[in-house]
C-alpha positions as CSV (number, residue, x, y, z in Angstrom):
1,M,38.1,-44.9,-31.4
2,V,39.1,-41.0,-31.4
3,T,37.0,-40.7,-34.0
4,A,33.7,-41.8,-32.3
5,N,34.7,-40.2,-28.8
6,T,35.1,-37.2,-31.0
7,A,31.6,-37.7,-32.4
8,A,29.6,-38.4,-29.4
9,A,31.1,-35.3,-27.6
10,A,30.0,-33.5,-30.4
11,R,26.6,-34.7,-29.9
12,D,26.8,-34.5,-26.3
13,E,27.5,-30.1,-26.7
14,R,24.4,-30.1,-29.3
15,R,22.6,-31.5,-26.8
16,A,23.8,-29.3,-24.2
17,A,23.5,-26.5,-26.6
18,R,19.8,-27.2,-27.2
19,R,18.6,-27.5,-23.6
20,S,20.5,-24.6,-22.5
21,K,18.7,-22.4,-25.4
22,L,14.8,-24.5,-24.9
23,Y,15.7,-23.4,-21.2
24,R,16.4,-19.8,-22.2
25,W,13.8,-19.9,-23.7
26,D,11.4,-21.6,-21.1
27,L,12.3,-18.5,-18.5
28,K,11.7,-16.0,-21.0
29,A,8.2,-17.6,-22.7
30,T,6.5,-19.0,-19.1
31,P,5.8,-15.7,-17.5
32,Y,4.4,-14.5,-21.4
33,A,2.2,-17.6,-21.1
34,Y,0.8,-17.4,-17.6
35,V,-0.9,-14.0,-18.5
36,A,-2.0,-14.8,-21.8
37,P,-4.9,-16.1,-20.2
38,F,-5.7,-12.4,-18.7
39,F,-5.1,-10.6,-22.1
40,M,-6.9,-13.2,-24.1
41,V,-10.5,-12.7,-22.3
42,F,-9.5,-8.6,-21.7
43,G,-8.7,-7.9,-25.2
44,A,-12.1,-10.6,-26.0
45,F,-14.0,-9.2,-23.3
46,G,-12.7,-5.8,-22.5
47,L,-10.6,-3.9,-25.2
48,Y,-12.5,-5.3,-28.5
49,P,-16.2,-4.0,-27.0
50,L,-14.4,-0.8,-26.1
51,I,-13.3,-0.2,-29.4
52,Y,-16.4,-1.3,-31.6
53,T,-18.3,1.0,-29.3
54,A,-16.2,4.2,-30.2
55,W,-16.7,2.9,-33.6
56,L,-20.1,2.6,-33.6
57,S,-20.5,6.0,-31.2
58,L,-19.8,8.1,-34.7
59,H,-22.3,6.5,-37.1
60,E,-25.6,6.8,-37.1
61,V,-26.9,3.1,-36.8
62,Q,-29.7,1.3,-35.4
63,L,-29.5,-2.0,-32.5
64,V,-31.7,-4.3,-35.2
65,D,-29.0,-3.6,-38.2
66,L,-25.8,-2.3,-36.6
67,D,-24.3,-3.8,-40.5
68,S,-25.9,-0.9,-41.8
69,L,-23.4,2.1,-40.9
70,T,-23.9,5.6,-42.0
71,W,-20.9,7.7,-40.8
72,A,-21.6,10.8,-38.4
73,G,-18.7,11.7,-37.2
74,F,-19.2,13.0,-33.3
75,S,-23.1,14.0,-33.6
76,N,-23.7,11.5,-32.1
77,Y,-21.7,13.6,-28.6
78,G,-23.3,16.8,-29.9
79,E,-26.9,15.8,-30.1
80,L,-26.3,14.2,-26.1
81,L,-24.0,17.2,-24.6
82,V,-26.9,20.0,-25.9
83,S,-30.1,17.5,-24.8
84,G,-31.4,18.1,-21.6
85,R,-32.2,14.8,-21.0
86,F,-28.6,13.9,-20.7
87,W,-27.8,17.2,-18.2
88,K,-30.4,15.7,-16.0
89,A,-29.7,12.2,-16.2
90,L,-26.0,13.7,-15.1
91,G,-27.2,15.4,-12.4
92,N,-29.3,13.1,-11.7
93,T,-26.6,10.5,-11.3
94,F,-24.1,12.9,-9.2
95,S,-26.8,13.8,-6.8
96,L,-27.4,10.2,-6.1
97,G,-23.9,9.4,-5.7
98,I,-23.2,12.3,-3.2
99,I,-26.5,11.7,-0.9
100,S,-25.7,7.3,-1.1
101,A,-21.8,7.7,-0.7
102,V,-21.3,9.8,2.1
103,P,-23.4,8.1,4.5
104,Q,-22.8,4.9,3.5
105,L,-18.9,5.5,3.6
106,L,-19.3,7.7,7.1
107,M,-21.1,4.8,8.3
108,A,-18.9,2.2,7.3
109,L,-16.1,4.1,9.0
110,G,-17.9,3.9,11.8
111,M,-19.0,0.3,11.5
112,A,-15.3,-1.2,10.9
113,H,-14.1,1.2,13.9
114,L,-16.8,-1.1,16.1
115,L,-15.9,-4.4,14.7
116,N,-12.2,-3.8,15.0
117,Y,-12.5,-3.9,18.7
118,R,-13.0,-7.1,20.8
119,L,-16.9,-7.8,20.7
120,R,-18.2,-11.4,21.7
121,G,-19.0,-12.8,18.1
122,A,-17.0,-11.2,16.2
123,L,-17.1,-13.6,13.6
124,L,-20.6,-13.9,13.2
125,W,-21.1,-9.4,12.7
126,R,-18.5,-9.3,10.4
127,M,-20.0,-12.2,8.3
128,A,-23.5,-10.7,8.8
129,S,-22.1,-7.3,7.6
130,L,-21.7,-8.8,4.0
131,V,-25.1,-10.4,4.0
132,P,-26.7,-7.2,2.3
133,Y,-23.3,-7.0,-0.5
134,A,-24.6,-11.1,-1.0
135,T,-28.1,-10.4,-1.9
136,S,-29.0,-9.8,-5.4
137,I,-29.5,-6.4,-6.7
138,G,-33.3,-7.6,-7.2
139,A,-34.1,-8.6,-3.9
140,A,-33.0,-6.1,-2.5
141,A,-34.5,-3.6,-5.0
142,L,-38.1,-5.4,-4.6
143,F,-37.6,-5.6,-1.0
144,F,-37.2,-1.5,-0.9
145,Q,-40.0,-1.3,-3.9
146,F,-42.5,-2.4,-1.3
147,T,-40.7,-0.8,1.9
148,F,-41.3,2.4,-0.2
149,S,-44.4,2.0,-1.7
150,R,-46.8,4.9,-1.3
151,D,-49.8,2.7,0.1
152,F,-48.6,-0.5,1.3
153,G,-45.0,0.4,2.5
154,L,-43.5,0.4,5.9
155,V,-41.9,3.7,5.5
156,N,-44.9,5.7,5.3
157,W,-46.8,3.0,7.8
158,A,-44.6,4.3,10.3
159,L,-45.1,8.3,9.0
160,D,-48.6,7.9,9.4
161,G,-48.4,6.6,12.6
162,L,-46.2,9.5,14.0
163,G,-48.6,11.9,12.0
164,L,-46.7,13.1,9.5
165,G,-48.9,11.7,6.8
166,R,-47.7,9.6,3.9
167,V,-45.0,10.6,0.8
168,D,-45.4,9.1,-2.5
169,W,-41.6,8.6,-2.9
170,E,-41.2,7.7,-6.5
171,S,-43.0,10.6,-7.7
172,G,-40.9,13.4,-5.9
173,T,-37.5,14.2,-6.9
174,L,-36.4,14.3,-3.8
175,S,-38.1,11.6,-2.5
176,S,-37.5,9.2,-5.2
177,Q,-33.8,9.3,-4.7
178,L,-33.4,9.3,-0.9
179,A,-35.3,5.7,-1.7
180,V,-32.8,4.5,-4.2
181,S,-30.1,5.8,-2.5
182,A,-31.3,4.1,0.4
183,I,-31.4,1.1,-1.3
184,V,-27.5,1.4,-2.0
185,T,-26.0,2.7,1.2
186,W,-28.0,-0.7,2.6
187,R,-26.0,-3.0,0.5
188,W,-22.7,-1.7,0.4
189,T,-22.1,-0.1,3.7
190,G,-21.0,-3.5,5.1
191,Y,-19.0,-4.2,2.3
192,N,-16.7,-1.1,2.8
193,A,-16.8,-1.9,6.4
194,L,-14.9,-4.9,5.8
195,L,-12.4,-3.1,3.8
196,Y,-11.8,-0.5,6.4
197,L,-11.2,-3.1,9.3
198,A,-8.8,-5.1,7.4
199,A,-6.8,-1.5,7.0
200,M,-7.5,-0.8,10.7
201,Q,-6.3,-4.4,11.9
202,A,-2.9,-3.8,10.2
203,I,-2.1,-0.9,12.3
204,P,0.2,-1.4,14.8
205,Q,-1.3,-2.2,18.3
206,E,1.8,0.1,19.3
207,R,0.4,3.2,18.9
208,Y,-2.8,3.0,20.1
209,E,-1.1,2.1,23.8
210,A,1.2,4.9,23.4
211,A,-1.7,7.0,22.7
212,A,-3.2,5.4,25.8
213,L,-0.9,6.0,27.8
214,D,-0.7,9.9,27.0
215,G,-4.4,10.4,28.0
216,A,-6.1,10.5,24.1
217,S,-9.5,8.9,23.9
218,R,-10.7,6.0,21.8
219,W,-12.5,9.1,19.6
220,Q,-8.9,11.0,19.4
221,Q,-7.1,7.8,18.8
222,F,-9.5,7.4,16.0
223,L,-9.3,10.6,15.0
224,N,-5.6,11.1,14.7
225,I,-4.3,7.2,14.2
226,T,-7.0,5.4,12.3
227,I,-7.8,8.0,10.0
228,P,-4.4,8.8,9.0
229,S,-3.1,5.3,8.6
230,I,-6.4,3.6,6.4
231,R,-6.2,7.3,3.8
232,P,-5.1,5.1,1.1
233,T,-8.4,2.5,1.8
234,I,-10.3,5.4,2.2
235,V,-9.4,7.2,-0.8
236,F,-9.9,4.0,-2.8
237,T,-13.5,3.4,-1.6
238,I,-14.2,7.0,-2.2
239,V,-12.7,6.0,-6.1
240,L,-14.9,2.5,-6.2
241,S,-18.1,4.2,-5.2
242,T,-17.9,7.2,-7.6
243,I,-17.2,4.8,-10.5
244,G,-20.4,2.6,-9.0
245,S,-22.5,6.4,-8.7
246,I,-21.9,6.5,-12.7
247,Q,-22.7,3.1,-13.3
248,L,-25.7,3.0,-11.0
249,F,-28.6,1.0,-12.9
250,G,-29.9,-2.3,-11.4
251,E,-31.3,-0.3,-8.1
252,P,-33.2,2.9,-9.9
253,L,-34.5,0.1,-12.3
254,I,-36.4,-2.1,-10.3
255,F,-36.9,0.2,-7.7
256,G,-40.0,2.5,-10.4
257,G,-40.8,-1.3,-11.9
258,G,-43.5,-0.7,-14.6
259,S,-43.1,1.1,-17.6
260,Q,-42.2,4.2,-16.2
261,A,-38.3,2.6,-14.7
262,V,-36.8,3.1,-17.9
263,G,-37.2,6.7,-18.2
264,G,-36.7,7.4,-14.5
265,G,-40.0,7.7,-13.2
266,S,-42.5,10.3,-15.3
267,N,-40.5,13.4,-15.0
268,G,-36.9,11.3,-15.1
269,Q,-36.5,12.5,-11.8
270,Y,-34.2,9.6,-10.8
271,Q,-32.6,8.3,-14.7
272,T,-29.2,7.8,-13.9
273,L,-26.7,7.8,-17.2
274,G,-27.3,4.3,-16.9
275,L,-31.2,4.2,-17.6
276,L,-30.4,6.9,-20.1
277,L,-28.2,4.7,-21.8
278,Y,-30.6,1.4,-21.1
279,E,-33.3,3.7,-22.9
280,T,-31.5,4.9,-25.7
281,G,-29.7,1.9,-27.0
282,W,-32.6,-1.0,-26.3
283,A,-35.7,1.4,-26.2
284,N,-35.0,3.5,-28.7
285,G,-32.7,1.2,-30.7
286,N,-30.4,3.9,-31.3
287,A,-26.8,2.0,-30.9
288,G,-24.9,4.9,-32.2
289,R,-25.5,7.5,-29.7
290,A,-25.7,4.6,-27.1
291,S,-22.6,4.1,-27.8
292,A,-21.2,7.6,-27.6
293,L,-23.1,8.0,-23.9
294,A,-21.0,5.1,-22.8
295,W,-17.8,6.7,-23.8
296,L,-18.8,9.9,-22.4
297,M,-19.7,8.3,-19.0
298,F,-16.3,6.3,-19.3
299,L,-14.3,9.9,-20.1
300,L,-16.1,11.2,-16.6
301,I,-15.1,8.0,-14.5
302,V,-11.8,8.4,-15.9
303,A,-11.7,12.5,-14.7
304,I,-13.0,12.1,-11.7
305,A,-10.4,8.9,-11.4
306,L,-7.4,11.2,-12.2
307,V,-8.5,14.1,-10.1
308,Q,-8.9,12.0,-7.1
309,A,-6.1,10.5,-7.5
310,A,-4.6,14.2,-7.5
311,I,-6.1,15.3,-4.8
312,A,-4.8,11.8,-2.6
313,R,-0.8,12.6,-4.2
314,R,-1.2,15.6,-2.8
315,T,-2.6,14.8,0.6
316,R,0.0,12.6,1.0
317,K,2.4,15.0,-0.1
318,G,0.8,17.8,3.0
């Protein structure tokens, strides 16, 4: 009898030990199981393409035959850095980024400031601000392509009515970039405005009430309370706009239309780095140089993000 009880007690102890061990393993493994799908997807569609393009960028390889690799070292990078088309596309990318991001973010700030006050149908206005963002790039770009058409565009019709004459928007450098930036500004202003609005609504109302009691106008409240309080969000939108400007592709491609779209016009006047990448890799089939260009764009984004982070850190300390 004693032996049976002892054996049963031993089995219970072993069972309890196994349960305790399984419980400890469960506590350790469960968090990894939850995050594993993300890392699997990131590895398949993020990390692997990054490594693969880095490998291709060091070879002479054509898109039609990716298995035929000839070691080239950093010659693809060198050829890009001495290429006039690369530097012109880089300049176009930065100029398009400036003339689209600056007015876009300024208008988004003003729109968010208005939406932050009590308005009739505030929810309707907030939903309406997202309509351009929800619209596909193709539909928006096609609309603006017709809007800025030389012969039948609405803008030239208005200019002609004012006696200012028609403008060939696509042929000029400044005119074509203004047209492309109009598409980008129209599409992203509402999205950034909602980001600013969310940050503004997190500001305690007591600050505005105290400022109003001190005689501060709405403009003074906006400058001295709203802007400093949402500074991290402003920095975040600047980083997003910078990355989006470097990756700009769909708007200039559809705006140009026809056979000259990939080249950014007859003289590359609005060709961005994204268009140059597409032309190099898909139109010309040079996968090695296109991969090198993709990595240069990636490094450029990282460098700009680090600079902006350093500026933001110094601003917070100041």
